[in-house]
C-alpha atoms as a printed R data frame, in Angstrom:
   type eleno elety resid chain resno      x       y      z
1  ATOM     1    CA   UNK     A     1 60.246 -59.125 45.633
2  ATOM     2    CA   UNK     A     2 60.059 -56.399 48.253
3  ATOM     3    CA   UNK     A     3 56.703 -55.705 49.836
4  ATOM     4    CA   UNK     A     4 55.977 -52.503 51.675
5  ATOM     5    CA   UNK     A     5 53.678 -52.159 54.614
6  ATOM     6    CA   UNK     A     6 50.416 -50.329 54.217
7  ATOM     7    CA   UNK     A     7 50.446 -46.964 55.953
8  ATOM     8    CA   UNK     A     8 47.254 -45.502 57.312
9  ATOM     9    CA   UNK     A     9 46.581 -41.814 57.802
10 ATOM    10    CA   UNK     A    10 45.618 -40.259 61.111
11 ATOM    11    CA   UNK     A    11 42.110 -39.470 59.885
12 ATOM    12    CA   UNK     A    12 41.476 -43.103 58.902
13 ATOM    13    CA   UNK     A    13 42.864 -44.376 62.217
14 ATOM    14    CA   UNK     A    14 40.687 -41.936 64.154
15 ATOM    15    CA   UNK     A    15 37.597 -42.977 62.220
16 ATOM    16    CA   UNK     A    16 38.196 -46.682 62.817
17 ATOM    17    CA   UNK     A    17 39.105 -46.127 66.489
18 ATOM    18    CA   UNK     A    18 35.932 -44.115 67.038
19 ATOM    19    CA   UNK     A    19 33.862 -46.918 65.519
20 ATOM    20    CA   UNK     A    20 35.615 -49.380 67.839
21 ATOM    21    CA   UNK     A    21 34.943 -47.178 70.863
22 ATOM    22    CA   UNK     A    22 31.267 -46.894 69.942
23 ATOM    23    CA   UNK     A    23 31.038 -50.667 69.935
24 ATOM    24    CA   UNK     A    24 28.296 -50.932 67.297
25 ATOM    25    CA   UNK     A    25 30.331 -53.599 65.463
26 ATOM    26    CA   UNK     A    26 32.675 -56.271 66.790
27 ATOM    27    CA   UNK     A    27 36.405 -56.026 66.160
28 ATOM    28    CA   UNK     A    28 36.124 -58.813 63.590
29 ATOM    29    CA   UNK     A    29 33.367 -56.943 61.753
30 ATOM    30    CA   UNK     A    30 35.370 -53.701 61.809
31 ATOM    31    CA   UNK     A    31 38.465 -55.537 60.574
32 ATOM    32    CA   UNK     A    32 36.520 -57.005 57.658
33 ATOM    33    CA   UNK     A    33 34.808 -53.691 56.885
34 ATOM    34    CA   UNK     A    34 38.041 -51.673 56.735
35 ATOM    35    CA   UNK     A    35 40.510 -54.383 55.685
36 ATOM    36    CA   UNK     A    36 42.661 -53.912 58.791
37 ATOM    37    CA   UNK     A    37 43.821 -56.552 61.283
38 ATOM    38    CA   UNK     A    38 41.843 -56.516 64.521
39 ATOM    39    CA   UNK     A    39 44.959 -56.045 66.663
40 ATOM    40    CA   UNK     A    40 45.706 -52.785 64.852
41 ATOM    41    CA   UNK     A    41 42.192 -51.592 65.619
42 ATOM    42    CA   UNK     A    42 42.738 -52.468 69.282
43 ATOM    43    CA   UNK     A    43 45.987 -50.473 69.355
44 ATOM    44    CA   UNK     A    44 44.370 -47.465 67.659
45 ATOM    45    CA   UNK     A    45 41.442 -47.621 70.086
46 ATOM    46    CA   UNK     A    46 43.812 -47.655 73.088
47 ATOM    47    CA   UNK     A    47 45.817 -44.734 71.636
48 ATOM    48    CA   UNK     A    48 42.622 -42.749 71.056
49 ATOM    49    CA   UNK     A    49 41.411 -43.301 74.601
50 ATOM    50    CA   UNK     A    50 44.828 -42.424 76.058
51 ATOM    51    CA   UNK     A    51 44.991 -39.314 73.868
52 ATOM    52    CA   UNK     A    52 41.612 -38.067 75.041
53 ATOM    53    CA   UNK     A    53 42.888 -37.514 78.574
54 ATOM    54    CA   UNK     A    54 45.675 -35.218 77.368
55 ATOM    55    CA   UNK     A    55 43.188 -33.265 75.272
56 ATOM    56    CA   UNK     A    56 41.294 -32.238 78.379
57 ATOM    57    CA   UNK     A    57 44.281 -31.904 80.715
58 ATOM    58    CA   UNK     A    58 45.788 -28.866 78.993
59 ATOM    59    CA   UNK     A    59 49.115 -30.664 78.519
60 ATOM    60    CA   UNK     A    60 49.171 -29.469 74.911
61 ATOM    61    CA   UNK     A    61 49.176 -25.823 76.040
62 ATOM    62    CA   UNK     A    62 52.143 -26.393 78.338
63 ATOM    63    CA   UNK     A    63 54.058 -28.125 75.553
64 ATOM    64    CA   UNK     A    64 53.396 -25.179 73.197
65 ATOM    65    CA   UNK     A    65 54.589 -22.673 75.797
66 ATOM    66    CA   UNK     A    66 57.763 -24.695 76.413
67 ATOM    67    CA   UNK     A    67 58.319 -24.953 72.673
68 ATOM    68    CA   UNK     A    68 57.926 -21.199 72.188
69 ATOM    69    CA   UNK     A    69 60.347 -20.520 75.039
70 ATOM    70    CA   UNK     A    70 62.869 -22.903 73.474
71 ATOM    71    CA   UNK     A    71 62.513 -21.194 70.075
72 ATOM    72    CA   UNK     A    72 63.097 -17.771 71.652
73 ATOM    73    CA   UNK     A    73 66.169 -19.088 73.462
74 ATOM    74    CA   UNK     A    74 67.557 -20.564 70.235
75 ATOM    75    CA   UNK     A    75 66.918 -17.333 68.309
76 ATOM    76    CA   UNK     A    76 68.864 -15.423 70.968
77 ATOM    77    CA   UNK     A    77 71.753 -17.881 70.691
78 ATOM    78    CA   UNK     A    78 71.771 -17.571 66.881
79 ATOM    79    CA   UNK     A    79 71.894 -13.782 67.180
80 ATOM    80    CA   UNK     A    80 74.796 -14.018 69.639
81 ATOM    81    CA   UNK     A    81 76.730 -16.361 67.358
82 ATOM    82    CA   UNK     A    82 76.171 -14.118 64.334
83 ATOM    83    CA   UNK     A    83 77.485 -11.098 66.238
84 ATOM    84    CA   UNK     A    84 80.536 -13.064 67.407
85 ATOM    85    CA   UNK     A    85 81.226 -14.300 63.876
86 ATOM    86    CA   UNK     A    86 80.913 -10.858 62.319
87 ATOM    87    CA   UNK     A    87 83.148  -9.280 64.985
């Protein structure tokens, strides 16, 4: 019998991580409340805290600009290849 792992959505992880950051309940209480192992909650909490720094650093804006530049470069290359093929 094959068992599959439970997959949790980003919204659920964020909600549980936020509760862990608040500290109103212990990890054991949160684990029992949400039916998730306490080590997973610890990992999600660490990821949430690490992710907060990038939210305020503007790193997301730089990544978007680099992505847009890459897309423009690829579109130019596609156009060049189409012209070469049709010639």
